[in-house]
PDB file of N, CA, C and O in Angstrom:
ATOM      1  N   UNK A   1       0.845  -1.177   0.000  1.00  0.00           N
ATOM      2  CA  UNK A   1       0.000   0.000   0.000  1.00  0.00           C
ATOM      3  C   UNK A   1       0.892   1.243   0.000  1.00  0.00           C
ATOM      4  O   UNK A   1       1.974   1.249   0.587  1.00  0.00           O
ATOM      5  N   UNK A   2       0.424   2.273  -0.658  1.00  0.00           N
ATOM      6  CA  UNK A   2       1.144   3.536  -0.696  1.00  0.00           C
ATOM      7  C   UNK A   2       0.496   4.535   0.253  1.00  0.00           C
ATOM      8  O   UNK A   2      -0.709   4.502   0.503  1.00  0.00           O
ATOM      9  N   UNK A   3       1.338   5.425   0.773  1.00  0.00           N
ATOM     10  CA  UNK A   3       0.891   6.484   1.679  1.00  0.00           C
ATOM     11  C   UNK A   3       1.581   7.779   1.279  1.00  0.00           C
ATOM     12  O   UNK A   3       2.780   7.802   1.001  1.00  0.00           O
ATOM     13  N   UNK A   4       0.806   8.854   1.253  1.00  0.00           N
ATOM     14  CA  UNK A   4       1.376  10.161   0.923  1.00  0.00           C
ATOM     15  C   UNK A   4       1.458  10.990   2.200  1.00  0.00           C
ATOM     16  O   UNK A   4       0.477  11.147   2.928  1.00  0.00           O
ATOM     17  N   UNK A   5       2.644  11.509   2.449  1.00  0.00           N
ATOM     18  CA  UNK A   5       2.886  12.421   3.560  1.00  0.00           C
ATOM     19  C   UNK A   5       2.876  13.835   2.984  1.00  0.00           C
ATOM     20  O   UNK A   5       3.697  14.174   2.132  1.00  0.00           O
ATOM     21  N   UNK A   6       1.950  14.645   3.452  1.00  0.00           N
ATOM     22  CA  UNK A   6       1.835  16.032   3.017  1.00  0.00           C
ATOM     23  C   UNK A   6       2.432  16.932   4.088  1.00  0.00           C
ATOM     24  O   UNK A   6       2.112  16.796   5.269  1.00  0.00           O
ATOM     25  N   UNK A   7       3.292  17.844   3.681  1.00  0.00           N
ATOM     26  CA  UNK A   7       3.878  18.840   4.574  1.00  0.00           C
ATOM     27  C   UNK A   7       3.376  20.219   4.184  1.00  0.00           C
ATOM     28  O   UNK A   7       3.261  20.537   3.001  1.00  0.00           O
ATOM     29  N   UNK A   8       3.080  21.034   5.187  1.00  0.00           N
ATOM     30  CA  UNK A   8       2.820  22.457   4.994  1.00  0.00           C
ATOM     31  C   UNK A   8       3.959  23.181   5.704  1.00  0.00           C
ATOM     32  O   UNK A   8       4.262  22.876   6.857  1.00  0.00           O
ATOM     33  N   UNK A   9       4.586  24.130   5.031  1.00  0.00           N
ATOM     34  CA  UNK A   9       5.801  24.741   5.549  1.00  0.00           C
ATOM     35  C   UNK A   9       5.591  26.166   6.068  1.00  0.00           C
ATOM     36  O   UNK A   9       4.586  26.817   5.781  1.00  0.00           O
ATOM     37  N   UNK A  10       6.569  26.618   6.835  1.00  0.00           N
ATOM     38  CA  UNK A  10       6.578  27.989   7.338  1.00  0.00           C
ATOM     39  C   UNK A  10       6.873  28.951   6.178  1.00  0.00           C
ATOM     40  O   UNK A  10       7.335  28.533   5.116  1.00  0.00           O
ATOM     41  N   UNK A  11       6.605  30.225   6.394  1.00  0.00           N
ATOM     42  CA  UNK A  11       6.995  31.246   5.424  1.00  0.00           C
ATOM     43  C   UNK A  11       8.518  31.256   5.303  1.00  0.00           C
ATOM     44  O   UNK A  11       9.221  30.978   6.275  1.00  0.00           O
ATOM     45  N   UNK A  12       9.017  31.568   4.141  1.00  0.00           N
ATOM     46  CA  UNK A  12      10.461  31.615   3.867  1.00  0.00           C
ATOM     47  C   UNK A  12      11.141  30.283   4.147  1.00  0.00           C
ATOM     48  O   UNK A  12      12.295  30.239   4.571  1.00  0.00           O
ATOM     49  N   UNK A  13      10.429  29.225   3.912  1.00  0.00           N
ATOM     50  CA  UNK A  13      10.906  27.861   4.158  1.00  0.00           C
ATOM     51  C   UNK A  13      12.215  27.556   3.447  1.00  0.00           C
ATOM     52  O   UNK A  13      13.120  26.965   4.037  1.00  0.00           O
ATOM     53  N   UNK A  14      12.320  27.949   2.200  1.00  0.00           N
ATOM     54  CA  UNK A  14      13.513  27.619   1.411  1.00  0.00           C
ATOM     55  C   UNK A  14      14.762  28.185   2.078  1.00  0.00           C
ATOM     56  O   UNK A  14      15.781  27.499   2.161  1.00  0.00           O
ATOM     57  N   UNK A  15      14.697  29.413   2.548  1.00  0.00           N
ATOM     58  CA  UNK A  15      15.841  30.017   3.212  1.00  0.00           C
ATOM     59  C   UNK A  15      16.083  29.398   4.589  1.00  0.00           C
ATOM     60  O   UNK A  15      17.227  29.154   4.972  1.00  0.00           O
ATOM     61  N   UNK A  16      15.013  29.148   5.320  1.00  0.00           N
ATOM     62  CA  UNK A  16      15.135  28.654   6.697  1.00  0.00           C
ATOM     63  C   UNK A  16      15.593  27.200   6.782  1.00  0.00           C
ATOM     64  O   UNK A  16      16.149  26.785   7.799  1.00  0.00           O
ATOM     65  N   UNK A  17      15.368  26.434   5.735  1.00  0.00           N
ATOM     66  CA  UNK A  17      15.712  25.018   5.792  1.00  0.00           C
ATOM     67  C   UNK A  17      17.208  24.756   5.620  1.00  0.00           C
ATOM     68  O   UNK A  17      17.677  23.666   5.947  1.00  0.00           O
ATOM     69  N   UNK A  18      17.953  25.714   5.124  1.00  0.00           N
ATOM     70  CA  UNK A  18      19.361  25.508   4.759  1.00  0.00           C
ATOM     71  C   UNK A  18      20.194  24.818   5.848  1.00  0.00           C
ATOM     72  O   UNK A  18      20.897  23.858   5.533  1.00  0.00           O
ATOM     73  N   UNK A  19      20.149  25.259   7.117  1.00  0.00           N
ATOM     74  CA  UNK A  19      20.992  24.610   8.118  1.00  0.00           C
ATOM     75  C   UNK A  19      20.599  23.154   8.413  1.00  0.00           C
ATOM     76  O   UNK A  19      21.432  22.358   8.847  1.00  0.00           O
ATOM     77  N   UNK A  20      19.339  22.819   8.177  1.00  0.00           N
ATOM     78  CA  UNK A  20      18.835  21.481   8.491  1.00  0.00           C
ATOM     79  C   UNK A  20      18.784  20.564   7.275  1.00  0.00           C
ATOM     80  O   UNK A  20      18.534  19.365   7.405  1.00  0.00           O
ATOM     81  N   UNK A  21      19.017  21.119   6.118  1.00  0.00           N
ATOM     82  CA  UNK A  21      18.856  20.354   4.881  1.00  0.00           C
ATOM     83  C   UNK A  21      19.727  19.096   4.827  1.00  0.00           C
ATOM     84  O   UNK A  21      19.222  18.045   4.431  1.00  0.00           O
ATOM     85  N   UNK A  22      21.015  19.149   5.205  1.00  0.00           N
ATOM     86  CA  UNK A  22      21.814  17.911   5.160  1.00  0.00           C
ATOM     87  C   UNK A  22      21.232  16.792   6.031  1.00  0.00           C
ATOM     88  O   UNK A  22      21.233  15.630   5.622  1.00  0.00           O
ATOM     89  N   UNK A  23      20.740  17.129   7.218  1.00  0.00           N
ATOM     90  CA  UNK A  23      20.145  16.108   8.093  1.00  0.00           C
ATOM     91  C   UNK A  23      18.846  15.567   7.508  1.00  0.00           C
ATOM     92  O   UNK A  23      18.581  14.366   7.563  1.00  0.00           O
ATOM     93  N   UNK A  24      18.048  16.458   6.953  1.00  0.00           N
ATOM     94  CA  UNK A  24      16.792  16.040   6.316  1.00  0.00           C
ATOM     95  C   UNK A  24      17.087  15.111   5.142  1.00  0.00           C
ATOM     96  O   UNK A  24      16.454  14.064   5.000  1.00  0.00           O
ATOM     97  N   UNK A  25      18.049  15.494   4.298  1.00  0.00           N
ATOM     98  CA  UNK A  25      18.374  14.673   3.134  1.00  0.00           C
ATOM     99  C   UNK A  25      18.991  13.338   3.530  1.00  0.00           C
ATOM    100  O   UNK A  25      18.813  12.346   2.822  1.00  0.00           O
ATOM    101  N   UNK A  26      19.711  13.293   4.643  1.00  0.00           N
ATOM    102  CA  UNK A  26      20.210  12.010   5.155  1.00  0.00           C
ATOM    103  C   UNK A  26      19.041  11.076   5.447  1.00  0.00           C
ATOM    104  O   UNK A  26      19.071   9.902   5.078  1.00  0.00           O
ATOM    105  N   UNK A  27      18.004  11.606   6.115  1.00  0.00           N
ATOM    106  CA  UNK A  27      16.825  10.798   6.434  1.00  0.00           C
ATOM    107  C   UNK A  27      16.099  10.382   5.157  1.00  0.00           C
ATOM    108  O   UNK A  27      15.661   9.237   5.040  1.00  0.00           O
ATOM    109  N   UNK A  28      15.969  11.289   4.213  1.00  0.00           N
ATOM    110  CA  UNK A  28      15.334  10.985   2.928  1.00  0.00           C
ATOM    111  C   UNK A  28      16.092   9.859   2.223  1.00  0.00           C
ATOM    112  O   UNK A  28      15.493   8.874   1.791  1.00  0.00           O
ATOM    113  N   UNK A  29      17.398  10.012   2.111  1.00  0.00           N
ATOM    114  CA  UNK A  29      18.203   9.006   1.402  1.00  0.00           C
ATOM    115  C   UNK A  29      18.197   7.658   2.107  1.00  0.00           C
ATOM    116  O   UNK A  29      18.148   6.614   1.455  1.00  0.00           O
ATOM    117  N   UNK A  30      18.246   7.674   3.428  1.00  0.00           N
ATOM    118  CA  UNK A  30      18.194   6.425   4.204  1.00  0.00           C
ATOM    119  C   UNK A  30      16.865   5.709   3.974  1.00  0.00           C
ATOM    120  O   UNK A  30      16.837   4.493   3.785  1.00  0.00           O
ATOM    121  N   UNK A  31      15.768   6.461   3.991  1.00  0.00           N
ATOM    122  CA  UNK A  31      14.443   5.869   3.781  1.00  0.00           C
ATOM    123  C   UNK A  31      14.279   5.366   2.348  1.00  0.00           C
ATOM    124  O   UNK A  31      13.652   4.332   2.117  1.00  0.00           O
ATOM    125  N   UNK A  32      14.836   6.091   1.401  1.00  0.00           N
ATOM    126  CA  UNK A  32      14.746   5.677  -0.001  1.00  0.00           C
ATOM    127  C   UNK A  32      15.558   4.403  -0.231  1.00  0.00           C
ATOM    128  O   UNK A  32      15.080   3.463  -0.866  1.00  0.00           O
ATOM    129  N   UNK A  33      16.777   4.377   0.283  1.00  0.00           N
ATOM    130  CA  UNK A  33      17.611   3.183   0.138  1.00  0.00           C
ATOM    131  C   UNK A  33      16.996   1.980   0.840  1.00  0.00           C
ATOM    132  O   UNK A  33      17.168   0.844   0.398  1.00  0.00           O
ATOM    133  N   UNK A  34      16.273   2.230   1.943  1.00  0.00           N
ATOM    134  CA  UNK A  34      15.607   1.164   2.681  1.00  0.00           C
ATOM    135  C   UNK A  34      14.342   0.656   2.014  1.00  0.00           C
ATOM    136  O   UNK A  34      13.775  -0.353   2.433  1.00  0.00           O
ATOM    137  N   UNK A  35      13.896   1.358   0.968  1.00  0.00           N
ATOM    138  CA  UNK A  35      12.747   0.895   0.214  1.00  0.00           C
ATOM    139  C   UNK A  35      11.398   1.390   0.687  1.00  0.00           C
ATOM    140  O   UNK A  35      10.376   1.036   0.099  1.00  0.00           O
ATOM    141  N   UNK A  36      11.365   2.207   1.740  1.00  0.00           N
ATOM    142  CA  UNK A  36      10.069   2.694   2.224  1.00  0.00           C
ATOM    143  C   UNK A  36       9.650   3.996   1.557  1.00  0.00           C
ATOM    144  O   UNK A  36       8.460   4.232   1.351  1.00  0.00           O
ATOM    145  N   UNK A  37      10.617   4.842   1.219  1.00  0.00           N
ATOM    146  CA  UNK A  37      10.322   6.111   0.556  1.00  0.00           C
ATOM    147  C   UNK A  37      10.488   5.921  -0.950  1.00  0.00           C
ATOM    148  O   UNK A  37      11.575   5.602  -1.433  1.00  0.00           O
ATOM    149  N   UNK A  38       9.402   6.121  -1.675  1.00  0.00           N
ATOM    150  CA  UNK A  38       9.396   5.917  -3.119  1.00  0.00           C
ATOM    151  C   UNK A  38       9.912   7.160  -3.834  1.00  0.00           C
ATOM    152  O   UNK A  38      10.783   7.069  -4.698  1.00  0.00           O
ATOM    153  N   UNK A  39       9.374   8.314  -3.473  1.00  0.00           N
ATOM    154  CA  UNK A  39       9.816   9.581  -4.050  1.00  0.00           C
ATOM    155  C   UNK A  39       9.389  10.713  -3.133  1.00  0.00           C
ATOM    156  O   UNK A  39       8.472  10.568  -2.325  1.00  0.00           O
ATOM    157  N   UNK A  40      10.077  11.856  -3.276  1.00  0.00           N
ATOM    158  CA  UNK A  40       9.787  12.992  -2.411  1.00  0.00           C
ATOM    159  C   UNK A  40      10.242  14.271  -3.089  1.00  0.00           C
ATOM    160  O   UNK A  40      11.166  14.264  -3.903  1.00  0.00           O
ATOM    161  N   UNK A  41       9.587  15.366  -2.744  1.00  0.00           N
ATOM    162  CA  UNK A  41      10.021  16.648  -3.263  1.00  0.00           C
ATOM    163  C   UNK A  41       9.194  17.791  -2.724  1.00  0.00           C
ATOM    164  O   UNK A  41       8.073  17.616  -2.247  1.00  0.00           O
ATOM    165  N   UNK A  42       9.789  18.974  -2.816  1.00  0.00           N
ATOM    166  CA  UNK A  42       9.127  20.194  -2.365  1.00  0.00           C
ATOM    167  C   UNK A  42       8.210  20.727  -3.458  1.00  0.00           C
ATOM    168  O   UNK A  42       8.483  20.567  -4.647  1.00  0.00           O
ATOM    169  N   UNK A  43       7.131  21.356  -3.044  1.00  0.00           N
ATOM    170  CA  UNK A  43       6.234  22.035  -3.974  1.00  0.00           C
ATOM    171  C   UNK A  43       6.796  23.425  -4.259  1.00  0.00           C
ATOM    172  O   UNK A  43       7.459  24.016  -3.406  1.00  0.00           O
ATOM    173  N   UNK A  44       6.532  23.943  -5.449  1.00  0.00           N
ATOM    174  CA  UNK A  44       7.016  25.266  -5.820  1.00  0.00           C
ATOM    175  C   UNK A  44       5.886  26.111  -6.378  1.00  0.00           C
ATOM    176  O   UNK A  44       4.816  25.613  -6.729  1.00  0.00           O
ATOM    177  N   UNK A  45       6.154  27.388  -6.448  1.00  0.00           N
ATOM    178  CA  UNK A  45       5.210  28.370  -7.021  1.00  0.00           C
ATOM    179  C   UNK A  45       3.813  28.289  -6.436  1.00  0.00           C
ATOM    180  O   UNK A  45       2.866  28.068  -7.190  1.00  0.00           O
ATOM    181  N   UNK A  46       3.637  28.451  -5.155  1.00  0.00           N
ATOM    182  CA  UNK A  46       4.598  28.876  -4.137  1.00  0.00           C
ATOM    183  C   UNK A  46       5.277  27.685  -3.452  1.00  0.00           C
ATOM    184  O   UNK A  46       4.780  26.559  -3.490  1.00  0.00           O
ATOM    185  N   UNK A  47       6.403  27.959  -2.836  1.00  0.00           N
ATOM    186  CA  UNK A  47       7.143  26.941  -2.070  1.00  0.00           C
ATOM    187  C   UNK A  47       6.549  26.882  -0.664  1.00  0.00           C
ATOM    188  O   UNK A  47       7.099  27.428   0.293  1.00  0.00           O
ATOM    189  N   UNK A  48       5.403  26.196  -0.576  1.00  0.00           N
ATOM    190  CA  UNK A  48       4.670  26.181   0.694  1.00  0.00           C
ATOM    191  C   UNK A  48       4.370  24.777   1.210  1.00  0.00           C
ATOM    192  O   UNK A  48       3.560  24.606   2.121  1.00  0.00           O
ATOM    193  N   UNK A  49       5.018  23.783   0.633  1.00  0.00           N
ATOM    194  CA  UNK A  49       4.752  22.428   1.078  1.00  0.00           C
ATOM    195  C   UNK A  49       5.665  21.427   0.412  1.00  0.00           C
ATOM    196  O   UNK A  49       6.526  21.775  -0.395  1.00  0.00           O
ATOM    197  N   UNK A  50       5.455  20.175   0.769  1.00  0.00           N
ATOM    198  CA  UNK A  50       6.206  19.077   0.183  1.00  0.00           C
ATOM    199  C   UNK A  50       5.323  17.841   0.188  1.00  0.00           C
ATOM    200  O   UNK A  50       4.360  17.754   0.949  1.00  0.00           O
ATOM    201  N   UNK A  51       5.661  16.886  -0.672  1.00  0.00           N
ATOM    202  CA  UNK A  51       4.929  15.634  -0.782  1.00  0.00           C
ATOM    203  C   UNK A  51       5.945  14.502  -0.798  1.00  0.00           C
ATOM    204  O   UNK A  51       6.916  14.530  -1.554  1.00  0.00           O
ATOM    205  N   UNK A  52       5.706  13.502   0.051  1.00  0.00           N
ATOM    206  CA  UNK A  52       6.583  12.339   0.127  1.00  0.00           C
ATOM    207  C   UNK A  52       5.719  11.093   0.005  1.00  0.00           C
ATOM    208  O   UNK A  52       4.714  10.966   0.705  1.00  0.00           O
ATOM    209  N   UNK A  53       6.093  10.184  -0.865  1.00  0.00           N
ATOM    210  CA  UNK A  53       5.310   8.980  -1.106  1.00  0.00           C
ATOM    211  C   UNK A  53       6.048   7.773  -0.541  1.00  0.00           C
ATOM    212  O   UNK A  53       7.208   7.521  -0.869  1.00  0.00           O
ATOM    213  N   UNK A  54       5.354   7.039   0.310  1.00  0.00           N
ATOM    214  CA  UNK A  54       5.910   5.873   0.988  1.00  0.00           C
ATOM    215  C   UNK A  54       5.175   4.611   0.569  1.00  0.00           C
ATOM    216  O   UNK A  54       4.021   4.653   0.142  1.00  0.00           O
ATOM    217  N   UNK A  55       5.866   3.494   0.701  1.00  0.00           N
ATOM    218  CA  UNK A  55       5.260   2.189   0.467  1.00  0.00           C
ATOM    219  C   UNK A  55       5.483   1.369   1.730  1.00  0.00           C
ATOM    220  O   UNK A  55       6.605   1.268   2.226  1.00  0.00           O
ATOM    221  N   UNK A  56       4.400   0.783   2.248  1.00  0.00           N
ATOM    222  CA  UNK A  56       4.520  -0.008   3.465  1.00  0.00           C
ATOM    223  C   UNK A  56       3.220  -0.692   3.821  1.00  0.00           C
ATOM    224  O   UNK A  56       2.226  -0.595   3.102  1.00  0.00           O
ATOM    225  N   UNK A  57       3.247  -1.386   4.948  1.00  0.00           N
ATOM    226  CA  UNK A  57       2.077  -2.132   5.419  1.00  0.00           C
ATOM    227  C   UNK A  57       1.072  -1.265   6.158  1.00  0.00           C
ATOM    228  O   UNK A  57      -0.085  -1.650   6.323  1.00  0.00           O
ATOM    229  N   UNK A  58       1.518  -0.082   6.607  1.00  0.00           N
ATOM    230  CA  UNK A  58       0.628   0.802   7.358  1.00  0.00           C
ATOM    231  C   UNK A  58       1.124   2.233   7.224  1.00  0.00           C
ATOM    232  O   UNK A  58       2.245   2.461   6.769  1.00  0.00           O
ATOM    233  N   UNK A  59       0.295   3.203   7.619  1.00  0.00           N
ATOM    234  CA  UNK A  59       0.729   4.596   7.548  1.00  0.00           C
ATOM    235  C   UNK A  59       1.881   4.911   8.504  1.00  0.00           C
ATOM    236  O   UNK A  59       2.486   5.979   8.414  1.00  0.00           O
ATOM    237  N   UNK A  60       2.181   4.001   9.403  1.00  0.00           N
ATOM    238  CA  UNK A  60       3.262   4.227  10.369  1.00  0.00           C
ATOM    239  C   UNK A  60       4.587   4.517   9.687  1.00  0.00           C
ATOM    240  O   UNK A  60       5.413   5.247  10.233  1.00  0.00           O
ATOM    241  N   UNK A  61       4.806   3.958   8.499  1.00  0.00           N
ATOM    242  CA  UNK A  61       6.070   4.194   7.793  1.00  0.00           C
ATOM    243  C   UNK A  61       6.239   5.684   7.491  1.00  0.00           C
ATOM    244  O   UNK A  61       7.343   6.211   7.632  1.00  0.00           O
ATOM    245  N   UNK A  62       5.197   6.360   7.088  1.00  0.00           N
ATOM    246  CA  UNK A  62       5.245   7.794   6.800  1.00  0.00           C
ATOM    247  C   UNK A  62       5.201   8.614   8.087  1.00  0.00           C
ATOM    248  O   UNK A  62       5.906   9.615   8.213  1.00  0.00           O
ATOM    249  N   UNK A  63       4.387   8.195   9.026  1.00  0.00           N
ATOM    250  CA  UNK A  63       4.272   8.911  10.301  1.00  0.00           C
ATOM    251  C   UNK A  63       5.594   8.894  11.059  1.00  0.00           C
ATOM    252  O   UNK A  63       5.989   9.909  11.633  1.00  0.00           O
ATOM    253  N   UNK A  64       6.271   7.769  11.069  1.00  0.00           N
ATOM    254  CA  UNK A  64       7.571   7.672  11.751  1.00  0.00           C
ATOM    255  C   UNK A  64       8.600   8.573  11.082  1.00  0.00           C
ATOM    256  O   UNK A  64       9.410   9.209  11.758  1.00  0.00           O
ATOM    257  N   UNK A  65       8.567   8.625   9.754  1.00  0.00           N
ATOM    258  CA  UNK A  65       9.470   9.521   9.037  1.00  0.00           C
ATOM    259  C   UNK A  65       9.240  10.957   9.508  1.00  0.00           C
ATOM    260  O   UNK A  65      10.188  11.649   9.878  1.00  0.00           O
ATOM    261  N   UNK A  66       7.982  11.403   9.496  1.00  0.00           N
ATOM    262  CA  UNK A  66       7.668  12.785   9.875  1.00  0.00           C
ATOM    263  C   UNK A  66       8.117  13.077  11.304  1.00  0.00           C
ATOM    264  O   UNK A  66       8.695  14.132  11.566  1.00  0.00           O
ATOM    265  N   UNK A  67       7.864  12.178  12.206  1.00  0.00           N
ATOM    266  CA  UNK A  67       8.231  12.409  13.613  1.00  0.00           C
ATOM    267  C   UNK A  67       9.747  12.512  13.807  1.00  0.00           C
ATOM    268  O   UNK A  67      10.207  13.124  14.770  1.00  0.00           O
ATOM    269  N   UNK A  68      10.512  11.923  12.910  1.00  0.00           N
ATOM    270  CA  UNK A  68      11.966  11.940  13.007  1.00  0.00           C
ATOM    271  C   UNK A  68      12.627  12.967  12.091  1.00  0.00           C
ATOM    272  O   UNK A  68      13.848  13.122  12.117  1.00  0.00           O
ATOM    273  N   UNK A  69      11.852  13.652  11.303  1.00  0.00           N
ATOM    274  CA  UNK A  69      12.398  14.599  10.334  1.00  0.00           C
ATOM    275  C   UNK A  69      12.875  15.871  11.047  1.00  0.00           C
ATOM    276  O   UNK A  69      12.110  16.476  11.798  1.00  0.00           O
ATOM    277  N   UNK A  70      14.116  16.280  10.824  1.00  0.00           N
ATOM    278  CA  UNK A  70      14.613  17.514  11.430  1.00  0.00           C
ATOM    279  C   UNK A  70      13.768  18.743  11.080  1.00  0.00           C
ATOM    280  O   UNK A  70      13.677  19.670  11.885  1.00  0.00           O
ATOM    281  N   UNK A  71      13.160  18.766   9.915  1.00  0.00           N
ATOM    282  CA  UNK A  71      12.290  19.885   9.548  1.00  0.00           C
ATOM    283  C   UNK A  71      11.076  19.958  10.482  1.00  0.00           C
ATOM    284  O   UNK A  71      10.679  21.043  10.906  1.00  0.00           O
ATOM    285  N   UNK A  72      10.503  18.819  10.793  1.00  0.00           N
ATOM    286  CA  UNK A  72       9.358  18.773  11.702  1.00  0.00           C
ATOM    287  C   UNK A  72       9.807  19.108  13.122  1.00  0.00           C
ATOM    288  O   UNK A  72       9.195  19.935  13.799  1.00  0.00           O
ATOM    289  N   UNK A  73      10.870  18.466  13.559  1.00  0.00           N
ATOM    290  CA  UNK A  73      11.372  18.669  14.926  1.00  0.00           C
ATOM    291  C   UNK A  73      11.760  20.117  15.208  1.00  0.00           C
ATOM    292  O   UNK A  73      11.695  20.565  16.353  1.00  0.00           O
ATOM    293  N   UNK A  74      12.158  20.844  14.180  1.00  0.00           N
ATOM    294  CA  UNK A  74      12.621  22.217  14.359  1.00  0.00           C
ATOM    295  C   UNK A  74      11.626  23.269  13.883  1.00  0.00           C
ATOM    296  O   UNK A  74      11.991  24.428  13.692  1.00  0.00           O
ATOM    297  N   UNK A  75      10.378  22.871  13.693  1.00  0.00           N
ATOM    298  CA  UNK A  75       9.309  23.828  13.434  1.00  0.00           C
ATOM    299  C   UNK A  75       9.211  24.386  12.024  1.00  0.00           C
ATOM    300  O   UNK A  75       8.492  25.363  11.811  1.00  0.00           O
ATOM    301  N   UNK A  76       9.906  23.804  11.051  1.00  0.00           N
ATOM    302  CA  UNK A  76       9.773  24.285   9.676  1.00  0.00           C
ATOM    303  C   UNK A  76       8.505  23.769   9.007  1.00  0.00           C
ATOM    304  O   UNK A  76       8.034  24.334   8.020  1.00  0.00           O
ATOM    305  N   UNK A  77       7.966  22.700   9.551  1.00  0.00           N
ATOM    306  CA  UNK A  77       6.710  22.132   9.060  1.00  0.00           C
ATOM    307  C   UNK A  77       5.616  22.525  10.040  1.00  0.00           C
ATOM    308  O   UNK A  77       5.639  22.132  11.206  1.00  0.00           O
ATOM    309  N   UNK A  78       4.659  23.304   9.552  1.00  0.00           N
ATOM    310  CA  UNK A  78       3.589  23.784  10.422  1.00  0.00           C
ATOM    311  C   UNK A  78       2.486  22.759  10.599  1.00  0.00           C
ATOM    312  O   UNK A  78       1.740  22.782  11.578  1.00  0.00           O
ATOM    313  N   UNK A  79       2.398  21.862   9.636  1.00  0.00           N
ATOM    314  CA  UNK A  79       1.322  20.865   9.660  1.00  0.00           C
ATOM    315  C   UNK A  79       1.726  19.705   8.762  1.00  0.00           C
ATOM    316  O   UNK A  79       2.331  19.910   7.710  1.00  0.00           O
ATOM    317  N   UNK A  80       1.389  18.483   9.176  1.00  0.00           N
ATOM    318  CA  UNK A  80       1.617  17.333   8.311  1.00  0.00           C
ATOM    319  C   UNK A  80       0.508  16.317   8.538  1.00  0.00           C
ATOM    320  O   UNK A  80      -0.065  16.227   9.623  1.00  0.00           O
ATOM    321  N   UNK A  81       0.223  15.561   7.499  1.00  0.00           N
ATOM    322  CA  UNK A  81      -0.741  14.470   7.618  1.00  0.00           C
ATOM    323  C   UNK A  81      -0.441  13.425   6.550  1.00  0.00           C
ATOM    324  O   UNK A  81       0.195  13.699   5.532  1.00  0.00           O
ATOM    325  N   UNK A  82      -0.925  12.223   6.824  1.00  0.00           N
ATOM    326  CA  UNK A  82      -0.696  11.081   5.938  1.00  0.00           C
ATOM    327  C   UNK A  82      -2.039  10.591   5.422  1.00  0.00           C
ATOM    328  O   UNK A  82      -3.019  10.507   6.163  1.00  0.00           O
ATOM    329  N   UNK A  83      -2.062  10.270   4.135  1.00  0.00           N
ATOM    330  CA  UNK A  83      -3.264   9.701   3.529  1.00  0.00           C
ATOM    331  C   UNK A  83      -2.894   8.465   2.734  1.00  0.00           C
ATOM    332  O   UNK A  83      -1.868   8.448   2.054  1.00  0.00           O
ATOM    333  N   UNK A  84      -3.731   7.417   2.812  1.00  0.00           N
ATOM    334  CA  UNK A  84      -3.498   6.247   1.966  1.00  0.00           C
ATOM    335  C   UNK A  84      -3.761   6.619   0.509  1.00  0.00           C
ATOM    336  O   UNK A  84      -4.600   7.470   0.210  1.00  0.00           O
ATOM    337  N   UNK A  85      -3.036   5.972  -0.379  1.00  0.00           N
ATOM    338  CA  UNK A  85      -3.146   6.271  -1.798  1.00  0.00           C
ATOM    339  C   UNK A  85      -3.296   4.968  -2.563  1.00  0.00           C
ATOM    340  O   UNK A  85      -2.426   4.099  -2.499  1.00  0.00           O
ATOM    341  N   UNK A  86      -4.394   4.832  -3.281  1.00  0.00           N
ATOM    342  CA  UNK A  86      -4.642   3.657  -4.099  1.00  0.00           C
ATOM    343  C   UNK A  86      -4.134   3.977  -5.510  1.00  0.00           C
ATOM    344  O   UNK A  86      -4.667   4.856  -6.188  1.00  0.00           O
ATOM    345  N   UNK A  87      -3.124   3.270  -5.929  1.00  0.00           N
ATOM    346  CA  UNK A  87      -2.490   3.495  -7.228  1.00  0.00           C
ATOM    347  C   UNK A  87      -3.196   2.632  -8.271  1.00  0.00           C
ATOM    348  O   UNK A  87      -3.358   1.426  -8.086  1.00  0.00           O
ATOM    349  N   UNK A  88      -3.613   3.266  -9.370  1.00  0.00           N
ATOM    350  CA  UNK A  88      -4.291   2.516 -10.429  1.00  0.00           C
ATOM    351  C   UNK A  88      -3.430   2.396 -11.678  1.00  0.00           C
ATOM    352  O   UNK A  88      -3.759   1.616 -12.572  1.00  0.00           O
ATOM    353  N   UNK A  89      -2.341   3.144 -11.762  1.00  0.00           N
ATOM    354  CA  UNK A  89      -1.403   3.032 -12.871  1.00  0.00           C
ATOM    355  C   UNK A  89      -0.005   3.287 -12.328  1.00  0.00           C
ATOM    356  O   UNK A  89       0.193   4.194 -11.520  1.00  0.00           O
ATOM    357  N   UNK A  90       0.958   2.498 -12.765  1.00  0.00           N
ATOM    358  CA  UNK A  90       2.318   2.613 -12.231  1.00  0.00           C
ATOM    359  C   UNK A  90       2.427   1.751 -10.980  1.00  0.00           C
ATOM    360  O   UNK A  90       1.584   0.891 -10.725  1.00  0.00           O
ATOM    361  N   UNK A  91       3.445   1.989 -10.231  1.00  0.00           N
ATOM    362  CA  UNK A  91       3.657   1.149  -9.041  1.00  0.00           C
ATOM    363  C   UNK A  91       3.931  -0.274  -9.483  1.00  0.00           C
ATOM    364  O   UNK A  91       4.202  -0.535 -10.655  1.00  0.00           O
ATOM    365  N   UNK A  92       3.857  -1.192  -8.526  1.00  0.00           N
ATOM    366  CA  UNK A  92       4.087  -2.586  -8.916  1.00  0.00           C
ATOM    367  C   UNK A  92       2.992  -3.510  -8.495  1.00  0.00           C
ATOM    368  O   UNK A  92       3.060  -4.710  -8.761  1.00  0.00           O
TER     369      UNK A  92
END
């Protein structure tokens, strides 16, 4: 099953994330290499959020990521939530 983690960011997020970006990307890369994170990226125009797609047995895979994300821990993410996603094309 797929799960989408939606992030809503603080104002001036792009500038504010710089000091935490290496730690965030470490978590992203670790999750991707581990097979739980399928793809991820920031939204633009405006840069006010991000979307991360996970594959797992429960939403816990995405929820655990968010709880451990330096962006969340340091207040750059004002709101996050996870939704199940039923894929009808692509995926495996």
